[in-house]
N, C-alpha and C positions, 0 to 999 in steps of 0.2 A: 551509437548505441551499442551497449554489450549483448551479444544474440546468443550469450551461451547458456542453453536452455537445459535445466535437469530434467533427468530422464525419467524419474521415478514422479514426476507432478505434470499434469497435462500441461501445455504449453499457454491455452487461455488463463488457465488459474494464474500460472506465473506472470503474465502481462497484465492482470487486473489488479495482482499485488504491486507489480511495477508502476501504472498509473494511481493506485491509491497512495503509495510512496511519494511519488512527485506532487499529489494534492496536498499531502500533509505537510510536504518540505518546501509547499506554494510554488515550485517550479510550473506547477499548473494551478494555477489563480483563478477564484471565482468567476465566473463568468467568459474565462478563456474560449476560445473555439478551438476544438479537436482539429487534429489534422482527419481529412476525411478516410474513410474503410479503406481504401484501395493505396492512398498516400501512407497512411500508417502501415499496410501489411506489406508494402514495399519497404520502409524504413526501418522494420525489424525482422524480414526475410520468412515470413509464415503468409500461408493461404489467406485469401481474403475472408473466406465463410470463419476461421480464426478468429478474424478480427470482428466480424459481425457479432460472433458471440460473445465477444470480449464488451465491445460498447451494447451491448441487451443487458448482458450482467450488471456494468456497471448502471445502466438507465434502471435496472431493479431494483438496485440498490440505494436508487435515488441521489446517485452522483454525478449524474449526467444528467441532460436533458438533450431531446433533439428537437431541432424546430424544421419543421417541414421546408424545404428550399433552401436554407439556411447554412445547417449544419449541427454538429453534436458539439453541447459546452457544457464545461464543469458548471456546476450547480454553485448558485449563488447563495444558497441556504447553510447560513454560517451553525446552526443549529446541527445541522448533518455531517457537516465536515467537523465539528467539535466531538459527535459521537465517533465519527471514523478514529480520530483521535485519542478519544478514550480506548476504543475498542482495541485498535493496535497496541498501544500502550499498556494493558491488561494481558492482551495473549504476549508479549515481549517478555514483560515480566513472568508469569506463569512458565515460560518455556526456561527463562533463566532459573528460576527456583528448581523446577523439574532436574533441568542438567547438573546443578549444584547438588541437589539431594543424589543424584547418580552416582556422585563422587564421595557421598556420604557425610557433606556436610550439612549441620543442620542449621535451621531457618536460623535460627539466634547466632549460628556463628556468622552466618551469612549477613544478619543484619547488621552485628558489631563491625562486621569490615568496611558496610557500605558506611555507616557512622564515621567509621574511623577515616576512610578516604575523602568523606564531604568536609569534616574537620581539617584535611589537610587540604582543600583546596581553596586559593583564593580568588575570588572571582573578581 
């Protein structure tokens, strides 16, 4: 796993984003058991307390659930995973439009280019 962390953002937040990304990409499937806190800490090379915070955050987001004596599992709540997908898509699109606006492109120019590119692709 790539353990290059951005110094501008807390490590726990970056790990939460990684796990969310893995859920969206179905690398972590619904119902899948996650590594223990210690195992994940070793894998990504961070302190166990950091991973405990990550797992707590994911549970608060209702993306995981901890079963006493069994471990932590990815939620099987399809609606919650769909909401995560929608929130992520919205955030990415908003950032994209913000970046394009920073370069001076209008929303109309950007949308026209997206339509043109969409017409050029053949699925």
